[in-house]
N, C-alpha and C positions, 0 to 999 in steps of 0.2 A: 823536307817543310810539310807542316799540317796545319791545317786551317779547321776551326771549330766554329760554328756559328749557333748562336744562342738567341732565341727569342727574347731573353731577358737575362741580365747580369747585373750583379753587386760589384760596381766599380768604385775606386777610392772616392770619386766626387758624388756618388749617388747610384740608383738603380738606372739603368740604360736599356732601351729596345734594341733589337736587331744588331746584336754585337757580333762582329767577326774578330777573333783572335787567331792570329797566325803565329806559329811556332817554329823555330830554327834552332838546332842544337838543343833542344831543351829549354830554351828560353823564349820568353814573349817578344816578337819581333814587332808586332804591330796589334793594336787595338782600334778597331772601328765601330762607330756606333751609327745606327740609323742606316746600316748597309744590308742590301738584299744577299741572301745567300747565294753562292756561286756554284757551279758545277764541280764537283769533287769535294765540297765542305762537307764536314760531319754536322749533322744539325741535331740540336739538343733544347730542352725546354728552357731550363733556367740554371744559371752558373752562380758559384760563390766561391771566394778564395779558400782554399785548403786552411783548416784551424791547426795552428802549433798545438801540441802537448808538451807544456812546459815542464812537467814533473813525472816521471815515471820510475818505478823499481820493477823493472820487468820480470824478474824471477817470481815476484810475488802472485803472478797471474797463476801460478801452478797451486798456491793454497788459497785461493778463492773460495769462501765457504767453508773452510775447514776451522775456523775460529768462532763461528757462529754457535757454539754450545755453552750454556751457563756454567760457571764455575762454582766451587763451594764458597767464594767471597764475591764481593761486587768485582764485575767485569770493567776493565778500562783498557785505555791504549797500553798499559803497562803489562797486563795479562795478555792481550792479543800479541805484545812483543815476544813473549817467551813462546808462543805458537810459532812465530815467524822465525825466531831462533833455530827451532827444532827442524823446520822446513829448509833453512838455508844451509844447515850444516851437511846436508846430503847432496847438494847441487854441485856437479861437475860441469866443467867447460862444455862439453858436448850436451848436458841437460839445459844449461843455460841458453846455449843457441836455439834448441828446440823450443823451450818455453816462450824465449822472446820472440821467435819468428810467430808463434801464435798470437802474442799480445799483439804484434806490430800490424799484423794481417786484420785483427779487430778493430785497431785503431784506424787503418785505412778505410775499412768497410763503413765506419762511421762518419768519416769526413776528416780526421786527423792526417795530416800530410808530412809533419815534422814532429820528431819526439826529442825532447830533453831528458836524456837517460842519466839519471841521477845513480851513480853506479858505485856501490861500495863492496861488493862481493868480490874481494880480489885474489885471496890465497886459497891453499888447500884447507879442508877442514881443521887440520891441526894448527893452522896458521903459519906453516911454512910458505914461502913463494914457490909458485910453479918454475919449470925451468925457463919456461918465457914468462917473466913476471907479469906481462900484460896479455896473459892467455885468456881471462876472463873478458877483457875488454876487446880481444879479437872475437869472442863468441858474439858480444853484443854487435860489433861490425858486421860480422857474417850474417846475423839475422836481419840486420838492416838492408844489406846487399841482396839477400835473397827476396825480401818482401818489396823492396824498392822504396821504403819509407826514408825521408831525409833524417840525418841523425845528427843532434848536438849532443856530443858525448861528454858526461861532467863526471869525471873520476872524482872519488869521494876521499877528503882526507881524515881519517878518523884515528884519533891516538888516544883519547881517554874515555873512562866510563862515567866520568861526572866532572863537573865544576871544581876548579882547583887542581886539574892534572891528575886526578883518580887514575890508577892503572886499569886497563881493559880486563873484562871478566873473560872466563873460558870460552864462552861462546861468541865472543866479539874478536877473537884472535884472527880470524881470516879476514877482517875488515882493516886491521890496524898498519900503520906506517910511521915512521919518522920522516922529517922534512927530506932528507937526501934520498930515503928509499921512495918517497912519493915523487919526487922530482924525475927519478928514473922510471917509475911507472908511468908518468905522465909522458915521457919521450916515447915509451913503447905503445902507448895508447894512440898517440899522434901517428906513429908509423902504421899502426892497425886501421885507423881511418883515411890513410892517405888516398887510397885508391876509390873511395866513395865520393860521388860528386857533391859539390858544396857541403860536405861535412864540416862541422865545427867543433873544436875541441875546448872546453872550459875547466874550470876548477870548481870544487865543491867542498869548502869546509863542512863537514856533517851539520854540525850544531855548536853552539858555544860551550854546551858541555863537553864535547868531544875535541875542542882544540883550546890551548893556551892562547892568551894574547900574543906572545912572542910568535907563536906557529901562525896564527892569523896573518901576522905582519910578513911572514916569510911566505906564505903561500901568493899574498899579492904582488909580492916581487918576482915570484917564479914565473907568473902568467899575467904580466900588467896590462894587456889588452883585451884578455879573454873575458867571455862572461863569468860570473861569479854568481854561484847559488848556494844558499844556506837554509836549512830549517831554523825555524825560530819561533819562539812563544806559542807552541802548538798546544802546550798542556799547562794548565795551572800550578801544577808541582814544578815543571821546568821553570815558570816564573818565580815561584818561592824560592827555589834552589839558587836561582840567580841572583835574587836580591840578598839571600844570606851569604852568598859568596863575594858579592861585589857591592851591595848597597844600591844597586840599580836594576831596574827590568830589563830582559833581553834587548828588546828594539832600542830601549834608551841607552844601554850600554853600547850596542854596536854603532849607532849614530853619533856616539861621543868619541869613540876610539878607531873607528875605520873611515875611510874615504869613499862612503856610499855614493854612487852614482847611478846612471842609467844602464852600467854594465851589470848592476846587480839585481837579483830576483831572491826576494824574503818570501820562502815558502811557508805557507799558513800564517803567520802574524796574528794567529786567532786573538791572543789575549793582549790587546794594547789599549793603552788610554787614548783620550781624545787628543793629548798634547803628542803622543808617540806617532798616531794617525796623521795629524797636519804636518810634523817634521819629515815622516816618512813621504808623504806625497810629494813635499817640495823638493825631494833629492832626485825624483826622476827614476828611481828603481821601480822594478815590477812587483808587485804583490801576486806570489803565485798560489792561486786559489784552487784546492781540490775539494769541491763539495761533497761528492759522493764518499770519497773515503773520509773526510772530516765528520760526515754523519755517521758512517759506518763505525769509526771510533768513538764517537762521542765526544768530539773536541771541543766543538762550539760554533759560533758564527761569527765571521770576520765582519767587521763594521764598513761594509762596502759602501754604503750610501754616503757617510761621512767622509769616506776616503776619496772617493769618486769626486764629491763637492768642493774638496779641497785641492783637486786637480790630478789625484791619484792616477796611476795605470795598472791594470790587471791583466791577468791572464789565466787560462785554466790548465789543470793537469789531471791525469787520470791515477796517479801516486800508486796506491797499493793494487790497482787493476782488479778489484773486486769486482766492477763491472765496467766496462769501455763503451763509451758512449758520448761523443760531445755535446749532442743536444740536451742530454740529461744532465751533464754538469752545469750548463748554463741554466737550465730550468731550475734545478736545486739551489743553485746561487741566487736566483730571483725568488724563488720560493721562501728561502730561509729569511731573506730580509721582509718578505711580506709576513711572514709568521712572528718575526720579532716585533715589527712596526705595525701589524695589524692594518695594513694598507696594501693597495695595489699599483703595478706598473711603476716600481720604484727605481730601476736602473735602466728605463727607456730614454732619458735625457729628454723627456717632453715629446718622443715620437714612438714609433713601434718599437715595443720591448725586445722582441726576438732579434729583431733587425740590430738593434744596438747592442745588443751582448755580444752577438756574433762578431760585428765590427771591432768592437773594443777589444774581444779576447783575441782575434788575429793581431791586431796591432801590438798589443802587450805582450803576446805570447812571441811575436817574431822579434820584438825588442830583447826579451829575455833570452832567447836562443840565438842571437846573434845574426839573424837573417833578415832580409827584405820581406814584404807583405803585400799583398794584394794582387790584382788582376791589372798590372801595368807593365808597359815596355820595360824591358831589361831584367825582371824578375824571371825567376823559375817558373815554368808553367804548372803551377801546382792549384790544380782547379777541380771543383766538386760540383757535380751537376745533379739535380732532382730528379726523382722518378715521376715522369710526366703523368702517369695514371693513378698515382697514388691518391686515395680519396682525402686525404688531408690538404690536397692543393687544388681541389676543384673550386673555380672561380675565385682564385686569389692571383694577384699579381704584385710585382716589385716586393716592398717591405713585407706585405702580408705572406709572402712566400716563406721568408725567414721565420716570421712568426709561427707560421704553421709546422716548420721543420723543428723548432725548439719546443713549441707549447704543444702541438697535436701529433708530435711523433712522427711527421713526415720522414719520407725514406730517401735516401741517397741510392742514385743510379749508377753513376760512373764517378771514378776519380783518377784524375791524370796527375803523375808525377813526374816533372821534367818532360811533359808532353806525352808520356806513355800511361795508356790506359791500364792501370793495376787492378782496377775494380771495374767490373761490367755486370750490369743487373744486380747492382748490390753484392756481388760475390767476388772476392779476391780471385785472379787467375790462378794463382798457385794454392789455393785453400786445401784442396783435397789432400796433397802430398803434405803438406804442414801439419794438417790435423791429425793425420796417421801417425807422424811420427812423434807429435806431441802426446798423442794417446799412449803409445807405446813408452815415451820417457816417464810418463805420469804413473802409468802402471806399476813400473818397476821402481819408482820413487816413493811410493805410498803403500808398497806390500808390505 
């Protein structure tokens, strides 16, 4: 049993002073407020609940920065994708484990404590299955085990290159499955994650362009109670192609043809109409927003203000992992809305904006990943403490601390995952070995 004492803590009901959190078996056994520190308590400045990262492609951490060279024609998501394909075709299970471990360490150091791994790199480069068809999922699970991050594993069903069931291209072969093969993969992924504490396994139809309506219905039947994540309406071309195929926009089509509810996470949903925004908000599904990647790819800006006003729930993800920083994702989310509306403090719900962003993204991300959220009895002890001596936190208290973390680049000191301090002084306890293995792996991949 461990007891942590915080001068202040962000609790579900608001900020509280002198908070004692007792942890037993990785779970929060009690939360006392207005309580003096007792002998043996670990004492810290301020605590926030760990942030869920609802959308990650871990292997893409290894290509961060490689797609930042202008080509002979206009660069876009589609030209970036060609760079990604060239990198992806080189990655082995061992490579993936090394790259994912590096990404997960950086997530934990920045305050993310659970990752939703949207995983579509399944087969060998030529498209043949590994002897263990879930070998790549096992590599993801190994990276989660090594780093201590909580894992919601989201094996991706990817069967087609475009709307209407177009066959996969040569560079997409290692992603592909039919429904029966995917069901077998899913069983293997569940086995790979079985030894991880509070792991969750969901399903992820890659996008409407990668699944047929019949396949989408079959996926819902395979995992009726699991989280369901899908890329949708990220690019204008995707919307145009969907309209040409079906006569409807992607979000419109999905809401008309699938039982979208609170189990679902619609990732990006950037290009949606006012009517789609209102309909999506009413379903309880989470909008999975990845502002850094969406900016990097030139995707556009999600209508977050209207979505939240309609009762919508959102969370954040690091997606391509070009930069891993929970505070930066939230800051860019708010700043995108400010730039579009030419106004300030738009997602603060009438109060401290950074505080509201952190709270809302914790709640939405946890819903999307099938986990509980918050520093509360019965929840996993996934807690972030702030660096007491950081200049951003001088003379700040309560919600102003969260504002400083998000907008003034305040720093994380410790991160506990199930009560174990995996980050101390802002650095993961296994950082040195993971960095060395990552460097060796990348040097070979990029030679």
